[in-house]
Residue frames as qw, qx, qy, qz and C-alpha x, y, z in Angstrom:
[[0.197, 0.062, 0.918, 0.340, 14.84, 4.52, -4.61],
 [0.413, -0.020, -0.296, -0.861, 11.94, 5.14, -6.92],
 [0.600, 0.076, 0.613, -0.508, 8.58, 3.61, -5.95],
 [0.007, -0.024, -0.904, -0.427, 7.31, 0.71, -8.00],
 [0.527, 0.237, 0.255, -0.776, 3.73, 1.09, -9.18],
 [0.421, 0.218, 0.875, 0.097, 1.28, -1.07, -11.06],
 [0.392, 0.493, -0.073, -0.773, -0.27, -0.01, -14.41],
 [0.798, 0.395, -0.107, -0.442, -2.34, -2.29, -16.63],
 [0.996, 0.059, -0.041, 0.048, -0.38, -5.52, -15.98],
 [0.651, 0.473, -0.282, 0.523, 3.02, -3.98, -15.66],
 [0.603, -0.696, -0.140, 0.363, 5.25, -3.08, -12.68],
 [0.486, 0.646, 0.037, 0.588, 6.97, 0.22, -13.42],
 [0.361, -0.174, -0.313, 0.861, 8.83, 2.95, -11.68],
 [0.109, 0.751, 0.503, -0.413, 6.56, 5.85, -10.77],
 [0.011, -0.609, 0.289, 0.739, 8.36, 8.01, -13.26],
 [0.009, 0.116, -0.828, -0.549, 7.65, 5.59, -16.14],
 [0.148, 0.456, 0.869, -0.126, 4.00, 5.03, -15.40],
 [0.144, 0.127, -0.168, -0.967, 1.80, 7.14, -17.74],
 [0.289, 0.517, 0.780, -0.200, -1.95, 7.43, -18.17],
 [0.256, 0.415, 0.537, 0.688, -3.57, 8.78, -21.20],
 [0.085, 0.079, 0.152, -0.981, -4.95, 12.35, -21.13],
 [0.549, -0.096, -0.405, -0.725, -8.23, 10.79, -22.61],
 [0.320, -0.189, -0.900, 0.229, -8.66, 8.35, -19.66],
 [0.374, -0.641, -0.402, -0.537, -12.13, 8.90, -18.27],
 [0.614, -0.560, -0.408, 0.377, -10.80, 8.78, -14.71],
 [0.388, -0.173, -0.010, 0.905, -8.81, 11.91, -15.53],
 [0.068, -0.255, -0.392, -0.881, -11.58, 13.66, -17.61],
 [0.527, -0.438, -0.386, -0.617, -14.73, 12.65, -15.76],
 [0.330, -0.384, 0.675, -0.537, -13.82, 11.19, -12.48],
 [0.883, 0.070, -0.193, -0.421, -15.25, 8.01, -13.97],
 [0.551, 0.260, -0.752, 0.250, -13.36, 5.63, -11.73],
 [0.739, -0.624, -0.041, -0.248, -13.51, 3.99, -8.29],
 [0.333, 0.569, -0.657, 0.365, -10.84, 3.09, -5.82],
 [0.837, -0.511, -0.192, -0.039, -9.98, 1.13, -2.71],
 [0.095, 0.725, -0.558, 0.393, -7.25, 1.65, -0.07],
 [0.907, -0.241, -0.346, -0.019, -6.20, -1.54, 1.66],
 [0.333, -0.843, 0.389, -0.165, -4.23, -1.27, 4.85],
 [0.776, 0.278, -0.520, 0.222, -0.90, -3.16, 5.24],
 [0.537, -0.719, 0.327, -0.298, 0.08, -4.30, 8.69],
 [0.653, -0.396, 0.639, 0.093, 3.20, -6.45, 9.32],
 [0.021, 0.372, -0.728, -0.576, 3.65, -6.65, 5.55],
 [0.096, 0.276, 0.940, 0.179, 0.23, -8.20, 5.03],
 [0.232, -0.291, -0.356, -0.857, -3.10, -7.00, 3.71],
 [0.160, 0.165, 0.694, -0.682, -5.90, -6.15, 6.18],
 [0.477, 0.504, 0.492, -0.526, -9.57, -6.87, 5.41],
 [0.062, -0.269, 0.661, 0.698, -8.60, -7.65, 1.81],
 [0.058, 0.368, 0.880, 0.295, -11.86, -9.55, 0.85],
 [0.053, 0.757, 0.510, -0.405, -14.05, -6.82, 2.26],
 [0.017, -0.607, 0.279, 0.744, -12.21, -4.31, 0.08],
 [0.038, -0.041, 0.824, 0.563, -12.67, -6.49, -2.99],
 [0.084, 0.556, 0.827, -0.015, -16.34, -6.96, -2.32],
 [0.028, 0.782, 0.234, -0.577, -16.85, -3.19, -1.96],
 [0.082, -0.435, 0.511, 0.737, -14.76, -2.56, -5.11],
 [0.071, 0.223, 0.893, 0.384, -16.97, -4.94, -7.11],
 [0.036, 0.704, 0.654, -0.275, -20.04, -3.28, -5.67],
 [0.009, -0.712, 0.049, 0.700, -18.80, 0.21, -6.67],
 [0.060, -0.206, 0.701, 0.680, -17.91, -0.97, -10.20],
 [0.082, 0.420, 0.895, 0.127, -21.34, -2.64, -10.56],
 [0.050, 0.771, 0.444, -0.454, -23.10, 0.64, -9.60],
 [0.094, 0.703, -0.276, -0.649, -21.22, 2.41, -12.39],
 [0.873, 0.429, 0.134, -0.191, -22.00, -0.47, -14.90],
 [0.267, 0.704, -0.658, -0.012, -18.35, -1.53, -15.02],
 [0.973, -0.098, -0.208, -0.004, -16.92, -5.01, -14.79],
 [0.507, -0.743, 0.413, 0.141, -13.89, -5.85, -12.65],
 [0.617, 0.653, -0.421, -0.124, -11.07, -6.53, -15.15],
 [0.235, 0.434, -0.832, 0.253, -9.08, -8.64, -12.69],
 [0.737, -0.369, -0.558, -0.100, -10.07, -11.66, -10.49],
 [0.626, -0.768, 0.060, -0.122, -9.76, -11.60, -6.71],
 [0.868, -0.278, 0.172, 0.374, -6.60, -13.63, -6.83],
 [0.579, 0.527, 0.126, 0.609, -5.01, -11.54, -9.57],
 [0.139, -0.872, 0.033, -0.468, -5.58, -8.46, -7.43],
 [0.793, -0.598, 0.114, 0.023, -4.24, -10.24, -4.40],
 [0.837, -0.025, 0.162, 0.522, -1.05, -11.24, -6.05],
 [0.380, 0.647, 0.077, 0.657, -0.55, -7.77, -7.50],
 [0.388, -0.858, 0.062, -0.331, -1.00, -6.15, -4.08],
 [0.852, -0.458, 0.143, 0.211, 1.37, -8.63, -2.46],
 [0.732, 0.284, 0.145, 0.602, 4.06, -7.97, -5.23],
 [0.112, 0.814, 0.016, 0.570, 3.71, -4.22, -4.71],
 [0.662, -0.739, 0.071, -0.102, 4.08, -4.65, -0.96],
 [0.880, -0.184, 0.186, 0.397, 7.20, -6.81, -1.47],
 [0.589, 0.503, 0.131, 0.618, 8.79, -4.62, -4.19],
 [0.033, 0.757, -0.042, 0.652, 8.41, -1.49, -2.04],
 [0.436, 0.031, -0.693, 0.574, 9.24, -3.09, 1.25],
 [0.372, -0.498, -0.002, -0.784, 6.12, -1.93, 3.00],
 [0.237, -0.077, -0.878, 0.410, 5.65, -3.07, 6.60],
 [0.050, 0.626, 0.630, -0.458, 2.91, -0.71, 7.71],
 [0.081, 0.296, -0.251, -0.918, 1.05, 1.46, 5.31],
 [0.627, 0.465, 0.448, -0.436, -1.52, 0.83, 2.47],
 [0.311, 0.052, 0.725, 0.612, -2.05, -0.09, -1.16],
 [0.409, 0.522, 0.154, -0.732, -4.17, 2.32, -3.26],
 [0.331, 0.182, 0.843, 0.383, -6.04, 0.68, -6.20],
 [0.363, 0.531, 0.137, -0.753, -7.93, 2.57, -8.87],
 [0.380, 0.259, 0.811, 0.361, -9.99, 1.33, -11.80],
 [0.280, 0.453, -0.018, -0.846, -11.28, 3.77, -14.40],
 [0.768, 0.467, 0.348, -0.267, -13.56, 3.05, -17.36],
 [0.732, 0.069, 0.453, 0.505, -10.65, 3.56, -19.61],
 [0.153, -0.311, 0.307, 0.887, -9.70, 5.69, -22.66],
 [0.314, 0.629, 0.689, 0.176, -12.42, 7.20, -24.79],
 [0.124, 0.439, 0.217, 0.863, -13.24, 10.50, -26.61],
 [0.033, 0.120, 0.537, -0.835, -14.63, 12.94, -24.05],
 [0.419, -0.337, -0.577, -0.615, -18.42, 12.44, -23.85],
 [0.433, -0.287, 0.472, -0.712, -20.90, 12.51, -21.08],
 [0.918, 0.050, -0.159, -0.359, -22.40, 9.17, -22.23],
 [0.706, -0.377, 0.595, 0.081, -20.77, 5.95, -20.96],
 [0.394, 0.532, -0.631, -0.404, -18.68, 4.66, -24.00],
 [0.981, 0.034, 0.066, -0.180, -19.02, 1.08, -25.21],
 [0.958, 0.144, -0.042, 0.245, -16.23, -1.52, -25.15],
 [0.067, 0.852, -0.432, 0.290, -13.49, 0.44, -23.33],
 [0.779, 0.003, -0.535, 0.327, -10.67, -1.27, -21.61],
 [0.528, -0.840, -0.124, -0.028, -10.41, -0.32, -18.01],
 [0.364, 0.638, -0.451, 0.507, -7.31, 1.35, -16.75],
 [0.797, -0.557, -0.228, 0.051, -6.03, -0.29, -13.57],
 [0.306, 0.635, -0.435, 0.559, -3.40, 1.46, -11.46],
 [0.748, -0.633, -0.199, 0.008, -2.01, 0.82, -7.92],
 [0.348, 0.588, -0.455, 0.571, 0.64, 2.10, -5.69],
 [0.653, -0.436, -0.550, 0.285, 1.79, 1.79, -2.12],
 [0.086, -0.825, 0.154, -0.536, 2.19, 4.26, 0.72],
 [0.498, -0.014, -0.662, 0.559, 4.23, 4.07, 3.90],
 [0.393, -0.583, -0.028, -0.710, 1.97, 5.18, 6.87],
 [0.268, 0.042, -0.830, 0.487, 2.63, 4.24, 10.57],
 [0.497, -0.460, -0.246, -0.694, -0.95, 4.15, 11.54],
 [0.734, -0.298, -0.584, 0.174, -0.20, 1.70, 14.42],
 [0.488, -0.377, -0.348, 0.707, 1.71, 4.35, 16.35],
 [0.110, 0.658, 0.330, 0.668, -0.31, 7.36, 15.29],
 [0.218, -0.030, -0.477, 0.851, 0.26, 10.08, 17.78],
 [0.401, -0.271, -0.191, -0.854, -3.31, 11.43, 17.20],
 [0.673, -0.330, -0.655, -0.098, -4.57, 8.32, 19.07],
 [0.492, -0.206, -0.545, 0.648, -3.03, 9.85, 22.18],
 [0.042, -0.219, -0.209, 0.952, -4.51, 13.36, 21.91],
 [0.341, 0.582, 0.705, -0.219, -7.49, 13.01, 19.76],
 [0.281, 0.334, 0.489, 0.756, -8.89, 14.88, 16.73],
 [0.185, 0.497, 0.326, -0.782, -10.73, 18.20, 16.58],
 [0.243, 0.381, 0.743, 0.494, -13.54, 18.46, 13.99],
 [0.235, 0.289, 0.094, -0.923, -15.73, 21.22, 12.61],
 [0.480, 0.430, 0.758, -0.100, -19.10, 20.74, 11.00],
 [0.106, 0.329, -0.387, -0.855, -19.98, 21.71, 7.48],
 [0.734, 0.364, 0.194, -0.539, -23.04, 21.16, 5.19],
 [0.606, -0.038, 0.745, 0.274, -22.79, 17.98, 3.12],
 [0.425, 0.685, -0.121, -0.579, -22.47, 19.21, -0.46],
 [0.204, -0.290, 0.870, 0.343, -21.19, 16.03, -2.00],
 [0.525, 0.044, -0.583, -0.618, -23.05, 14.14, -4.79],
 [0.756, -0.270, 0.128, -0.583, -25.82, 11.83, -3.49],
 [0.968, 0.045, -0.239, -0.067, -24.28, 8.52, -4.23],
 [0.167, -0.763, 0.571, -0.255, -21.70, 8.49, -1.36],
 [0.853, -0.229, 0.446, -0.146, -21.97, 4.74, -1.14],
 [0.845, 0.477, 0.024, 0.240, -19.95, 4.41, -4.42],
 [0.572, -0.640, 0.174, 0.483, -16.27, 4.79, -3.62],
 [0.620, 0.688, 0.215, 0.311, -15.51, 7.02, -6.59],
 [0.583, -0.049, -0.028, 0.810, -12.65, 9.36, -7.14],
 [0.030, -0.763, -0.272, -0.586, -15.01, 12.43, -7.02],
 [0.647, -0.426, -0.423, 0.470, -13.19, 13.87, -4.04],
 [0.289, 0.413, -0.013, 0.864, -12.75, 17.52, -4.80],
 [0.428, -0.698, -0.146, -0.555, -15.50, 18.84, -2.43],
 [0.863, -0.449, -0.186, 0.136, -14.14, 16.62, 0.28],
 [0.689, 0.132, -0.095, 0.706, -10.66, 17.93, -0.31],
 [0.023, 0.605, 0.069, 0.792, -11.93, 21.56, -0.11],
 [0.612, -0.685, -0.168, -0.358, -13.63, 20.88, 3.11],
 [0.866, -0.327, -0.136, 0.352, -10.74, 19.16, 4.84],
 [0.508, 0.282, -0.073, 0.810, -8.33, 21.92, 3.77],
 [0.209, -0.657, -0.039, -0.723, -10.63, 24.52, 5.16],
 [0.798, -0.544, -0.239, -0.103, -11.02, 22.55, 8.35],
 [0.785, -0.149, -0.148, 0.583, -7.34, 22.43, 8.88],
 [0.230, 0.475, 0.030, 0.849, -7.07, 26.21, 8.14],
 [0.474, -0.677, -0.142, -0.546, -9.64, 26.69, 10.90],
 [0.135, -0.563, 0.676, -0.456, -7.39, 24.88, 13.32],
 [0.866, -0.105, 0.335, -0.355, -9.16, 21.51, 13.28],
 [0.326, -0.336, 0.839, 0.278, -8.03, 18.13, 11.90],
 [0.090, 0.257, 0.902, 0.335, -11.21, 17.05, 10.13],
 [0.417, -0.018, 0.005, -0.909, -14.88, 17.86, 9.44],
 [0.316, 0.323, 0.871, -0.196, -18.18, 16.22, 10.03],
 [0.163, -0.167, -0.559, -0.796, -20.59, 16.51, 7.03],
 [0.269, 0.301, 0.675, -0.618, -24.14, 17.40, 8.09],
 [0.176, -0.169, -0.677, -0.694, -27.27, 16.70, 6.12],
 [0.494, -0.554, -0.425, -0.518, -30.83, 17.76, 7.29],
 [0.456, -0.715, 0.267, -0.459, -29.42, 18.39, 10.77],
 [0.908, -0.326, 0.262, -0.015, -27.66, 15.04, 11.24],
 [0.175, -0.644, 0.681, 0.301, -24.04, 13.90, 10.73],
 [0.889, 0.367, -0.201, -0.186, -23.47, 11.69, 7.69],
 [0.922, -0.058, -0.056, 0.379, -19.71, 11.01, 8.05],
 [0.326, -0.747, 0.221, 0.535, -16.29, 12.63, 8.32],
 [0.348, 0.723, -0.365, -0.473, -14.38, 13.69, 5.22],
 [0.556, 0.373, -0.727, -0.154, -12.87, 10.21, 4.67],
 [0.125, 0.060, -0.922, 0.362, -14.21, 8.10, 7.59],
 [0.474, -0.558, -0.610, -0.303, -17.39, 6.89, 9.27],
 [0.074, -0.462, 0.383, -0.796, -18.42, 8.63, 12.37],
 [0.592, -0.382, -0.706, 0.061, -19.49, 7.19, 15.82],
 [0.227, -0.590, 0.349, -0.691, -20.49, 8.56, 19.20],
 [0.476, -0.136, -0.826, 0.271, -20.56, 6.69, 22.50],
 [0.369, -0.453, 0.112, -0.804, -23.27, 7.47, 25.05],
 [0.721, -0.310, 0.388, -0.483, -23.87, 5.49, 28.26],
 [0.537, -0.261, 0.798, 0.081, -21.93, 2.62, 26.87],
 [0.685, 0.517, 0.511, -0.042, -23.85, 2.50, 23.65],
 [0.281, -0.255, 0.497, 0.781, -22.15, 3.07, 20.19],
 [0.473, 0.715, 0.426, -0.290, -24.29, 5.00, 17.79],
 [0.186, -0.275, 0.571, 0.751, -23.52, 5.36, 14.05],
 [0.522, 0.392, -0.098, -0.751, -25.55, 6.18, 11.02],
 [0.788, 0.193, 0.580, -0.070, -27.29, 3.18, 9.23],
 [0.377, -0.076, 0.671, 0.634, -26.13, 2.10, 5.71],
 [0.474, 0.748, 0.429, -0.181, -27.61, 3.94, 2.84],
 [0.602, 0.570, 0.179, 0.529, -26.42, 6.11, -0.10],
 [0.179, -0.971, 0.025, -0.158, -25.79, 8.91, 2.32],
 [0.397, -0.764, 0.505, 0.057, -22.51, 7.26, 3.52],
 [0.471, 0.476, -0.737, -0.093, -19.71, 5.13, 2.37],
 [0.940, -0.261, -0.119, -0.185, -20.08, 1.42, 3.46],
 [0.014, -0.795, 0.581, -0.174, -16.93, 1.46, 5.41],
 [0.727, 0.164, -0.657, 0.113, -14.67, -1.68, 5.70],
 [0.244, 0.139, -0.699, 0.658, -13.76, -0.72, 9.28],
 [0.558, -0.127, 0.223, -0.789, -17.36, 0.17, 10.13],
 [0.869, 0.014, -0.390, -0.304, -18.16, -3.45, 9.02],
 [0.530, 0.207, -0.717, 0.403, -15.34, -4.74, 11.15],
 [0.181, -0.211, 0.492, -0.825, -16.82, -3.07, 14.14],
 [0.759, -0.066, -0.052, -0.646, -20.13, -4.52, 13.46],
 [0.820, 0.106, -0.561, -0.036, -18.49, -7.94, 13.33],
 [0.320, 0.215, -0.697, 0.604, -17.12, -7.39, 16.87],
 [0.528, -0.477, -0.073, -0.699, -20.52, -6.92, 18.48],
 [0.912, -0.323, -0.208, -0.143, -20.57, -10.33, 20.18],
 [0.820, 0.040, -0.346, 0.454, -16.81, -10.93, 20.86],
 [0.291, 0.212, -0.307, 0.881, -16.16, -7.55, 22.21],
 [0.170, -0.599, -0.719, 0.307, -19.65, -7.25, 23.76],
 [0.053, -0.050, 0.094, 0.993, -20.46, -3.96, 21.98],
 [0.255, 0.677, 0.627, -0.290, -23.93, -2.35, 22.12],
 [0.150, -0.082, 0.420, 0.891, -24.36, -0.66, 18.68],
 [0.317, 0.686, 0.530, -0.385, -27.34, 1.45, 17.59],
 [0.332, 0.133, 0.523, 0.774, -27.63, 2.35, 13.87],
 [0.096, 0.875, 0.473, 0.019, -29.35, 5.73, 13.48],
 [0.351, 0.650, 0.000, 0.674, -28.47, 9.32, 12.64],
 [0.477, -0.634, -0.368, 0.484, -27.08, 11.67, 15.32],
 [0.174, 0.954, 0.104, 0.220, -26.81, 15.49, 15.40],
 [0.426, 0.529, -0.364, 0.637, -23.78, 17.69, 16.15],
 [0.384, -0.603, 0.293, -0.635, -25.33, 18.52, 19.42],
 [0.972, -0.208, -0.018, -0.112, -25.49, 14.78, 20.31],
 [0.795, 0.323, -0.270, 0.437, -21.84, 14.46, 19.40],
 [0.077, 0.620, -0.340, 0.703, -20.94, 17.40, 21.61],
 [0.624, -0.485, 0.301, -0.534, -22.87, 15.85, 24.56],
 [0.939, 0.052, -0.338, -0.038, -21.51, 12.28, 23.95],
 [0.730, -0.624, 0.243, 0.137, -19.10, 10.55, 26.24],
 [0.441, -0.343, 0.609, 0.563, -16.79, 9.72, 23.35],
 [0.669, 0.681, 0.009, -0.299, -16.72, 10.32, 19.62],
 [0.456, -0.418, 0.666, 0.418, -14.51, 8.44, 17.15],
 [0.624, 0.600, -0.215, -0.452, -14.03, 7.80, 13.42],
 [0.738, -0.176, 0.635, 0.145, -13.06, 4.70, 11.48],
 [0.671, 0.690, -0.154, -0.223, -11.48, 4.11, 8.07],
 [0.901, 0.003, 0.158, 0.403, -8.69, 2.25, 6.37],
 [0.731, 0.032, -0.633, 0.251, -5.95, 2.56, 7.37],
 [0.100, -0.543, 0.407, -0.727, -6.60, 4.56, 10.54],
 [0.357, -0.274, -0.886, 0.112, -8.85, 1.80, 12.02],
 [0.302, -0.816, -0.486, -0.083, -10.25, 3.89, 14.88],
 [0.356, 0.211, -0.229, 0.881, -9.20, 7.42, 16.08],
 [0.181, -0.634, -0.623, 0.421, -10.71, 9.49, 18.86],
 [0.081, 0.632, 0.232, 0.735, -12.42, 12.80, 18.40],
 [0.396, -0.364, -0.553, 0.637, -12.09, 15.14, 21.43],
 [0.041, 0.476, 0.172, -0.862, -13.63, 18.36, 20.15],
 [0.265, 0.528, 0.722, 0.361, -16.62, 19.14, 17.83],
 [0.098, 0.769, 0.283, 0.564, -17.11, 22.71, 16.69],
 [0.066, 0.587, -0.361, 0.722, -15.05, 24.06, 19.60],
 [0.729, -0.458, 0.174, -0.478, -16.92, 21.95, 22.31],
 [0.013, -0.442, 0.883, -0.159, -14.97, 19.55, 24.26],
 [0.800, -0.106, -0.457, -0.374, -16.26, 15.96, 24.06],
 [0.853, -0.314, -0.390, 0.146, -16.34, 14.12, 27.41],
 [0.632, -0.643, -0.004, 0.432, -13.18, 14.65, 29.30],
 [0.281, 0.905, -0.255, -0.193, -11.52, 16.19, 26.28],
 [0.166, -0.532, 0.819, 0.136, -9.25, 13.14, 26.08],
 [0.548, 0.110, -0.747, -0.361, -9.46, 9.82, 24.17],
 [0.705, -0.336, 0.274, -0.561, -11.94, 7.49, 25.93],
 [0.431, -0.297, 0.848, -0.084, -11.79, 3.99, 27.10],
 [0.769, 0.383, 0.465, -0.213, -14.30, 2.62, 24.64],
 [0.570, 0.787, -0.203, -0.120, -12.51, 4.07, 21.68],
 [0.074, -0.643, 0.762, -0.017, -9.13, 2.68, 22.98],
 [0.612, -0.047, 0.774, -0.155, -10.60, -0.77, 23.43],
 [0.774, 0.563, 0.239, -0.163, -12.14, -0.76, 19.94],
 [0.380, 0.814, -0.432, -0.081, -8.92, 0.45, 18.36],
 [0.276, -0.513, 0.809, -0.074, -6.84, -2.14, 20.24],
 [0.701, 0.168, 0.666, -0.192, -9.27, -4.90, 19.30],
 [0.665, 0.713, 0.042, -0.219, -9.37, -3.89, 15.67],
 [0.186, 0.770, -0.609, -0.039, -5.57, -3.84, 15.41],
 [0.462, -0.306, 0.818, -0.158, -5.37, -7.24, 17.11],
 [0.754, 0.411, 0.467, -0.211, -7.91, -8.65, 14.70],
 [0.516, 0.808, -0.233, -0.160, -6.05, -7.10, 11.71],
 [0.057, -0.630, 0.774, 0.021, -2.78, -8.75, 12.76],
 [0.581, -0.045, 0.799, -0.145, -4.54, -12.18, 13.20],
 [0.669, 0.502, 0.530, -0.140, -6.51, -12.05, 9.92],
 [0.260, 0.788, -0.336, -0.445, -4.23, -10.24, 7.50],
 [0.918, 0.195, 0.333, 0.093, -3.17, -12.20, 4.44]]
C-alpha cells in the first residue's frame, strides 16, 4: 500500500506529492527539519522537537507556518494513516518557492512536507553488539546548531565510514570530538558522563536534553566539556544519542576497543530509562 504523506495542508499518496523545482529547499538547502520518534503509536518528546524547530526557523529568519497543535494533529494523522507503531515522523519546512537567488526572498509561502518511516529502534540489534566509529575532520558549516537540510558532507562521511568497515564517524574539530554524523556523542569515565557543551558546534539534541533531565532521577554525574579521540578510546564506555535511536553503545573508536569491547552497564541503564520515559510521556 502506498505511503500517505503531508504536503501543504493535504494528505496525499507519496506518488501524488510534488514539490516545485523552484522550491528553495531543493535549490539552496534553505530548509529545516525535525524527526520525531514514534513509540507504541505515540509521539516521543514532541514539544522538545517543536521548540527546536521554531529555534532553527528563527535563526534562518523564517516563521513557523503552523501552530504547535496543527503540527501535532498532522503528525497523529500521519501515524494513524500509515499504521506506525514504532518509527518516526520526518517534518521539513522550506522557505518556499522563489526565483533562484542567494538573497532571502520576501513574502514567500513556506513549503511544509512530512512523512513517516517504520523503524524498530526498540529492538535494535546494534544495542547488543555496539557501534564501530572512525574519526574525521569536521568540515561542516559552522552553524551546526541549526537543524538544516545541509547534510551532503555528513552523508559523504557516513558512507565513507561504512566503506571502511565502521558504522559511523566522529567529527573532530581542533583536536576534540564535536558529535557523530547524526547524533550527540558521550563518553563514560569512572562513572562520570562527559559530553560537549551546547554551542553552534553541535546540534542541540532532543535526546541529549532528555539525558540532562535524568540527572537527578537516574543519579547521573554529567560533565559538559569537549573530549578527544584519545579520551574516547580510553573511556570505560562511549555512546551516542539521537531521535529515534535514543542511546546506542560505541565499542570501537578508530580501531581501538572501548572498555571491554562490549556495550556497558551505564549505556544500557540510560537506554532503558530513556525508553521507559518515552513510553510514559509520549502523546
